[in-house]
Structure formats: C-alpha cells, structure tokens
N, C-alpha and C positions, 0 to 999 in steps of 0.2 A: 715382489711386485704388488702394488695395491689392487684390491678387489675392484673390478669394474662392474657397474650396474647399468642395465639398459635404461635409457631415457625414453619414456613413452612418447615424448613430444619430438623425438629425433626420427626423421623419416628413414634414416639408414639403420635404425636399431634392429629391424627385422631382416629377413633374407633379402638380398639384392640380386635379382636375376641377371643373367648374362646379357639380356637386352639393353641394360644400362651401359655396358661396355660397348656394345655395337652402336648405340646412339652417340656415345661420346666419340668413338673413333670416326664415325661418319662426319660429325661436326668438325673435328680437327682436320680431317682430310679435305673437307670443303674449304676451310680456312686456308689450308696450304695452297690449294689450287687458286683461290682468290688472290692470295698474296703473290703467287707466281705470275698471274696475269697482270697485276698492278706493277710488278717489277719490270715486266717486258714493256708495258706502256710508258712508264716514266723513264726508262733507259737508265744507263749507269755510265756516266762519263768518268774522266780521270779523278775528279774530286767526289763524284757521287752526289746526286740531288737529294733533297729532303724526302721526297716521295719514294725514291729508290731505297734509301736507308730504312724508311718505315716498312717497306715491303720486305726487305731482307730480314728485319727484326721479326716480322710476322711469320716468315718462312721458318726461322729458327725456333720460334715459339711453338708452332704446330709440329715441327719435326721432333722437338724434345718431348712433347706430350705424347705423341704417337709412340715413339720409341720407349718411353718410360712405361706406358700402358702395356706394350707388348712384353716388357720385362716382368712387370708385377703380376699380370693376369695371363701369363703364358699357358697355364694348364687348361684354360677354356678356349684357347685359340689353336688353329692348325699349326702344329710344331714346325714343320718344314718352312711354311710361309713366314712365320714370326722370326725364326732363326735367320732367315735370309734377309728380312727387312730391317732388323734392328741395327746391324753394323752400317748399312747403307744410309739410314736416317741419321745415325751418329756422325757419319762422314759429312753429310750435308750441313748439319748444325755446326760442327767444328770448323769446317772450311769457311762458312759465312761469318763465324764469330771472330776470326782473327783480325780482320781490318778494324772492326769495332773495338777490339781489345787494345790494339796498338794505339789507336787514337785516344782512347780514354786514359791509357797509361801515360802517354806524353803529357796530356793535360794535367793529370794528377802530379807528376813529377815537377812540371814547371810551376804549378801553384805552390808546391811544397818548397821549392827553391825561393820563390818570391816571399813566402812566409818566413823562411829561415834567415834570409839575407836582410829583410827589412828595408830593402831599397826599392822604393816605388818607381824610381827612374829607370831601373834596369828591367823590372818585370811589372809592367802596368797591369792593373786589376782587370779581370775578365769582364766583358760587357754583358748586359742582361741578355742580349741575343744569344750568346754562346751558352748561357746557363740552361736554356730551354731546349737546345737541340739534342739530337740523339748522339750516342757515343760514336756512331759511325761518322758523324759530321763534327765531332768535337774539335778537330783541327781547325775548323773555321773560326771557332771562338778563341783559339790560341794562336792565330796567325800573327797577331801583333807581338806576341812575346818573343818568338825567335828573332824577329827583326830588331827588337829592342835589345835582345841579348847580344846580337852582333855589333850593334852600335856602341853598346857599353863596353864590349871587349876591345873595340877599335881604339879606345882612349885609355885602355889599361896598360900598365907598365909591362914591358917584356920581361920574362923571367931571367934571372941571372945565369941559370944553367943553359939557356939557349934552347930549351925544349919547345916543341911546337904543338899547339892545339888545333882543333878543327876550326875555331873562330879567331885564331891569332892572326894579326896583321904583320906587315913587315916591320923590321926594327927601325928603319929610318923614318917611316911614317908615324911610328908610335913615340919617337923621341921627344918631339915638342910637347905632345900631350903629357908625357911622363914628367918633364920639367914643370909644366903648369900644375900637374897634380901634386908634385912634391912641394911646390911653393904654396899651393893652397893648404896642404896639410900642415906646413910649417906655420902659416898664419893662423890656422885653426888651433894648432897646439899652443901657440903663444897666447891666444885669447883665452884658452882654457886654463893655462897656468896663471894668467892674470886674474882669473876668477877663482883660483885656488882649487881647481878640480883635477889633480894629477891622475886620479883613478879614472875619471871620465875620459881623459885623453887616451889612456890605454884601452878602454872599452871601445872607443870610436875607431882606433886603429885596427883592433881585432875585427870589428864589424866591417870595416872597409876591406880588409883582406878577404873575408868570407864573401863579400859582394862581388869582388873581382873574380874569385874562383867560381862563384855561382853563375856568373855570366858565361864563362867559358864552359862550365859543366852543362848549362842549359843549351848552348849551341851544339855541344857534342851529342847530348841526348836527342835534341831535335833532329839532327842529321841521321842518327842511327834509327830512331823509331819511325821517322817519316819514310825512310827507305824501306823499313820492314812493312809499314802500312801500305806503301805503294805495291810492293811485291804481293802482299796478301790480297789487295784489291784485284790485281791481275790474275792471281790464282783463283779467286772466287768467280771472276768472269769466265775463265776457262772452264771451271767446274760446271757452271750453269749452262754452258754450251756443249758439254760433253755428252757422248752417248750414254755414259753411266748415269748421269743425272736424268736424261730423258727416260731411261728405263725406270728409274725410281718414280718419276712423275706419272708415268703410265700406271704403275702399280698403285700409287696413291689415288689416281682417278678411279680405278676399279674399287678401291676401298671406300670411296665416297658413296658408292651405291650398294656394295656387297661386302660384308665382313666375314672372312673365313673362320667360322667357329668350329671347335672340335665336336665330335658326336656327343660327348658328355656335357656339353654346355647347356643343354636344355634343362637339366636338373641341378646345375651348379649354383652355388651361392658365392658372390664376390666378397662378402664380408670377411671370411677367414683369410682370403688372400691379401686384402688390405690390412688386416690385423697383423699378418706376418711381416708386411713391409714396415709397419709401425714398430714392431718388436725388433727388427733388425736395426732400425734407427736407435732405439733405446739401448740396445747392446753396444752399438758403436759409441754412443755418447758416454756410456758407463766406463768405457775403456780410456776416455780422455782424462788428462790430469786436471779435472775441474777444481780440485782443492787448491792446486797451485795457481790456476787461472783466476781463482776468486780473490787473490791478493793483488791489488793494483800496484803497478810499477815493480814487479818482481824480477823483471829483466830476463825471464826464462827464454823469451823468443830471441834474445841476443846471443845465446850460446851458439857456438860455431859461426859467429858472425864474421870472423877473420879467416875462415877456412878457405884455402885456395881451390877447393873442389867446386867447379862450376855447376855441379848437379843441384837440383832443388833442395831447399832447406829440409833436413831430415825430420824436423818436428812438425812440418806443415802437412805432410801426407795424411795422417789420421783426421785432421780437421777438414781437409778437402773431401775425404771420404764421407764424413758426416754431412757435409754440405750436399753431396750428391744423394745420400740416403734421405735427407730431409726433403729434397726436391721430389724424390719418388713418393714419399709419404703425402706430400701436398697434392700431387697429381692423382694419387689413389683416392684421396678425399673428393676430388672433383669428379672422378668416375662414379663414386657411390651416389653423389647428389645428382648426377646426370639422370639417374633413374626417376627422380622426382621432377625433372624438367627445370631445375633451378641451380643456382650457384651455391657452393658451400658457404656457411657463415664465416665471416672474417674472424679469425683467431688472432688477436692482437699479439699475444705472447709468441705464437708460432711465427708470425710475421716479423717480430723483432729479432727472433733467433735467426731467421733466414737472412735478414738484412745484415746482422752482425757477421755471419759467415761469408756473405758477399764482400763486405769490407775487408775481412781477413784475407780472402783470395786476392782482391785487388792490391792490398798493401804488400802481400807476399810477392806477387809478381812485379810490382814496382820496385821493391828492394832488390830483387834479382836483376832487373834491368839496370839499376844504379851500379850494382856490383860488376855487371858485365861491362858497362861503360868505363869503370875504373880500371879494368884490365887492358884498356886500349894502350898500345905501346907509345912511348915518348910523350905522354901528356905531362903538363906542367904540375909541379907540386901543389900549387893553389887549386888547380882543377881536381886533382886526386883528393885533396883535403875536403873540398866541397862535396864531392861524390860520396866520401866516407860519412860525412855528416848527414847527407841525404839518405844513405843506406840505413844508418842508425835510426833516423827519424821514421822511416817506413817500417822498420822492425818494431819500433815502439808502437806504431799504429797497429801492427799485427797483435801485439800484446794487449792493446786496448780493446781490439775486437774480440779477443778471447775472453777478456773480462766482461764485456757487454753480453756475450753469448752465455757465459756462466750465470750471470745475474738473471737474464730472461729465462733460461732453462730451469733454474732452481725454483722459480716462481710457478713453473708448470707442474702438473701432476699427470701421471701416465694415463689416467682415465679420461682426461680432457683432450688428449691428442686425437 
C-alpha cells in the first residue's frame, strides 16, 4: 500500500472527535423526520405524487446514512442501541426502495427494447417530462410505451405454434392484419430486389421479426414489473403505517436531540475508524478481477448466461459488495467533514466509480428480470428470442460498467481516497 502523508490543508488530517459523529447523526435524524412529515402531508396515492416520491427518497437517504454511520463508528456508540437500530433502518430503506427500483427497471428495459428493435412506431421515445422525474415516478414517463407495445402486438402475426403471450390478441382479429403485413412485406421485398439489395431484404426481415418479438416482450415485462411495483407500493404504505415503523420514528426523534455515545467516546478519534472503512473497500476491490474487466468486450459477464438457475448471477455478488463498501466509505468521509461544519470535497474519481457500480447493479437486475420473463410458460418463440437478446444486452451493460469502474479506479491512488 502506498505511503499516505497528512495534508496540512485537510481539516480531517488531525484527530476528529466524536462530536462530529453526533452532529452528523442529529442532522440526518432531523432530515428523516422532515421527510416523514413531508410524506404525510403530500400523501401517497396509487401512483404516488412527485412530492411523495421525493419524500420517500429523502427518507431512504437519511436511513442509509444513519445505518452506515452506526456500522462504521460502532465503537464510539452505545452497542445495544446501535445493534438494535441498524437492522430496523435497513428494513426501512429496503422497503421504500422496492417501488422505485421496479419502476426504473421497467423504464430501462423498455428503452433497451426500443433501442434494439429500432422501431420508433412500437416504442415511442420518452418525453422530456419523464426524464426529469424520480425513479419512483418513472412509470409516468413510460406510460405511452406499454400502450404502443399492445397496439403493435395487435397487428402482429399469430405464431404458427399457437402459443399465447400476455399481449397477443385473438387469431381471428389478427388475420386481416397478418395478410396486410404479408402483402406489405412482399411489396417491400420486390422493391428491394428491383434495387439490387438482396442482403438488405434479409436484414429488414430480421429486424421486423425482432420488432414483433420486442413488442410482445415489452408487454410481458410491463405486466410483470407493474404488478411488482404495485405490490411494492402497497407494502411500503403498510410499512409506514405499522407499529414497527412508528417505533423506529420515535427512536430517530430521540436521536435528533441526543446521540447515545459510549463512555470511551470522549477521548475517541474517528479518523482510524474511517480509515478502516477505506481499507475494507481497498481489500474488496483488490479481490475483483480488474485485469479481466480492463479489457473491453471480454464477455466475462455473459458466462453462466444460459444457466437455468434463477439465483442471482454468481459473478455479480463481489461487485455488489464493493458498491456497498464504497457507499460506507463515502458516508464516513461525510462524517469526518461534519466536524468542520462543511461538506466533503467532491472527488470526481470516487463519484465516477460509484456511478459505474450503480449502473452495474441496475443492469444486473434488469438482466435478471428479462431472464425471469423468459421463463414464463407458453410464450411465443419470437418473444423468447427478444427477451434473450435483451438479457444479453443487459449483461453487456454489466461488462461495460465493470470496465468503466476499472478505468476510474485505476486512476485513483489509495492516499487520495
């Protein structure tokens, strides 16, 4: 490990007292209570308003930071209190994150299908209003896509095997559209042959098949993920009204005024504890196959891609762990700078690494959702093919995120973390 020298201009270079942690926890507890009040004032309907989504995001943000601080700086806190609070805060954060995650996953997969199919009629581009909303409201930006998926599927030809998809219509209703589509294809093929482009005709046919499958796959994904999002929304509402959550809110309200420090906290220095969090991150990164990830398009993330096991991808777990440790390190830096009354300086390289790992997590979960949809019984071959292409595309996104993380991390030095 490189020798680290203290920077005389760094306010955290010297000892950092436990008062910095107490100030940070009180600020996060106050933010938690403020977000809870906003959530109750804005309400939470079936779709969730923008204010309610913002309040839920603030609740998750405060709960994550309090829980992470209890983990990193546990030696200077009351052990019984911190051990009891950490799993409860993790429950709050995880429960509120599910709805937001399902909405973002659906948007990601529909946009990927749009990009892969190249059919603007089947998957209209997202409007500017959807781009600026939160992930909890992402389905509002994608509401037009499922309707377009269904309309595109309604005119698609029924499969020869007679299989049924979630968006498939009746055979009788689809027959006239099938004949029209076949006539149109024949006319298009004749025009292409007249132009001397036999290869272009084959490419157009392949693209058309993928578009039909993508429309059905989009309708299937929309139905499954929207149902999952609705259930997550109901679960979150039940959790926020439960006695368990009220007990957590009461403890956070006490934390906003009084932090239960240990007797040894008066003489403690937070610097070594934050350094330990940084070293755990460095050790976890050292265990990653960064040399392999440094080669673009090495297809390492596609290994086990055809495995029938529905369990999470075995290669992703170490990367997810690094993401969590990187988050703990970032929050520890915030605590150290809380003693000076300011925010930590923006570390562009650390921010780039964090964003790459977030993309890695999103793409990994999206690929798992596509694989799960492909296991639906009695889906059409074209649908299964489109979902397979979508799964491979998201696993390539996983590989690209690993490559981006490797490049950003290799530019870093341990002493600047």
